[in-house]
C-alpha positions as CSV (number, residue, x, y, z in Angstrom):
1,M,0.0,0.0,0.0
2,K,1.3,3.4,-1.0
3,K,1.8,5.8,1.9
4,K,0.0,9.1,1.7
5,T,2.0,12.2,2.4
6,T,0.6,15.2,4.1
7,R,1.9,18.6,5.0
8,V,1.0,21.3,7.4
9,W,-1.6,23.7,6.0
10,D,-0.2,27.2,5.7
11,A,-2.6,30.1,5.3
12,A,0.2,32.3,3.9
13,E,0.2,30.3,0.7
14,Y,-3.3,31.4,0.0
15,L,-3.0,35.1,0.7
16,K,-2.2,36.3,-2.8
17,T,-3.8,39.7,-3.0
18,E,-4.3,42.8,-0.7
19,D,-8.0,42.0,-0.7
20,D,-7.3,38.4,0.5
21,M,-5.1,39.7,3.3
22,A,-7.6,42.4,4.4
23,A,-10.5,39.8,4.4
24,Y,-8.4,37.3,6.4
25,L,-7.6,39.9,9.0
26,E,-11.2,41.1,9.1
27,A,-12.4,37.5,9.7
28,A,-9.8,37.1,12.5
29,L,-11.0,40.4,14.1
30,E,-14.6,39.3,14.0
31,E,-13.7,36.3,16.2
32,N,-12.7,38.7,19.0
33,D,-9.7,36.5,19.9
34,P,-6.4,38.4,20.3
35,T,-4.4,35.2,19.7
36,L,-6.1,34.5,16.4
37,V,-5.6,38.1,15.3
38,S,-1.9,37.9,16.1
39,A,-1.6,34.6,14.2
40,A,-3.5,36.0,11.3
41,L,-1.1,39.0,11.2
42,G,1.8,36.5,11.2
43,D,0.3,34.6,8.3
44,I,-0.2,37.9,6.3
45,A,3.4,39.0,7.2
46,K,4.7,35.6,5.9
47,A,2.8,36.0,2.7
48,K,4.2,39.5,2.2
49,G,7.7,38.5,3.3
50,M,8.7,38.6,7.0
51,T,12.1,40.1,6.2
52,E,10.4,43.1,4.4
53,I,7.9,43.6,7.3
54,A,10.8,43.4,9.9
55,K,12.6,46.1,8.0
56,K,9.6,48.3,7.8
57,T,8.7,47.9,11.5
58,G,12.3,48.2,12.7
59,L,11.8,44.9,14.6
60,G,13.7,41.7,14.4
61,R,12.5,39.0,12.0
62,E,12.8,36.2,14.5
63,S,11.0,38.2,17.2
64,L,8.2,39.0,14.8
65,Y,7.8,35.3,14.0
66,K,7.6,34.6,17.7
67,A,5.2,37.5,18.5
68,L,2.9,36.7,15.6
69,S,2.4,33.0,16.3
70,L,-0.3,31.3,18.2
71,E,2.0,31.2,21.2
72,G,2.9,34.8,20.9
73,N,1.6,37.8,22.9
74,P,2.7,40.9,21.0
75,E,2.5,44.4,22.5
76,F,-0.2,46.5,20.9
77,S,2.5,48.8,19.6
78,T,4.0,45.8,17.7
79,V,0.6,45.0,16.3
80,M,0.1,48.5,15.1
81,K,3.6,48.6,13.5
82,V,2.9,45.4,11.6
83,I,-0.5,46.5,10.5
84,S,1.0,49.7,9.1
85,A,3.9,47.9,7.5
86,L,1.4,45.6,5.8
87,G,-0.5,48.6,4.4
88,L,-3.6,47.6,6.3
89,K,-5.8,49.7,8.6
90,L,-8.0,48.9,11.6
91,H,-11.6,50.1,11.5
92,A,-14.0,50.7,14.3
93,G,-17.6,50.1,13.8
94,K,-20.6,49.2,15.7
95,G,-20.6,45.5,16.4
96,K,-23.4,43.1,16.0
97,T,-25.1,42.3,19.3
98,K,-25.9,38.7,20.1
99,K,-29.5,38.0,21.1
100,A,-30.1,36.1,24.3
101,A,-31.3,32.5,23.7
């Protein structure tokens, strides 16, 4: 029997356009989970090129990888630097309220 090979799914491989990246970040923000938002920023930064993002933010590439992982806990200033370096913006709007069951 032939062995099946698998590989880890990497969201960065599917983030090809600015619209893809913005939609991905928007979806992460909608989940209201800071860990997910940081990881999504990491995926977007990898798709754009982590070295380029590190240069634009003035932060170390390895420290960005660590901060923007599921285990990371970046400072808000780091998040804002990365968002700016990615050419993205955060928007504030009135959220949807959940109805009680």
